[in-house]
C-alpha positions, 0 to 999 in steps of 0.5 A: 707888124701890129697885132690888134684884137676887136672888143664884144662890142666891135672897136678896136682900141687905138688913141694915135696915128700906126705909121701909113704903111705899118701892117697891122692884122685885126683879130674880129671877134667872129674868128677872122683876120684882115690885114689893112695899112696903116694909112687905112686905120688912120682913115678910121681914126679921123673919121671916129675924132669927127663924129666924136667931135660932132655929137660933143660940140667941140670945134675942129681941133676939139676945143670947146666953145662951151661954158669951161663946166665939161664933161668929158676930161678929154677931147680924144677918142680911143676906140675905133669901130671895125667889122671885119670885111671892111675895105684894106 
């Protein structure tokens, strides 16, 4: 079992996929907890990654098609938005 803590901005730190059947407990800032599977959090991670890539003009694999001078040294996300009461 993995336990994650939601930060004050509404995110959990997640920089990789978890095994699909692993139970993950999230402690929310409002004091509640929720239990989710790795597959559900992987879906949230993929959605956050797609949003990040779209906002930074990256293609589906995370490559920049713009000139070489970029501001971001990496093309990954580390924080995934979560909220209390989301679907398991």
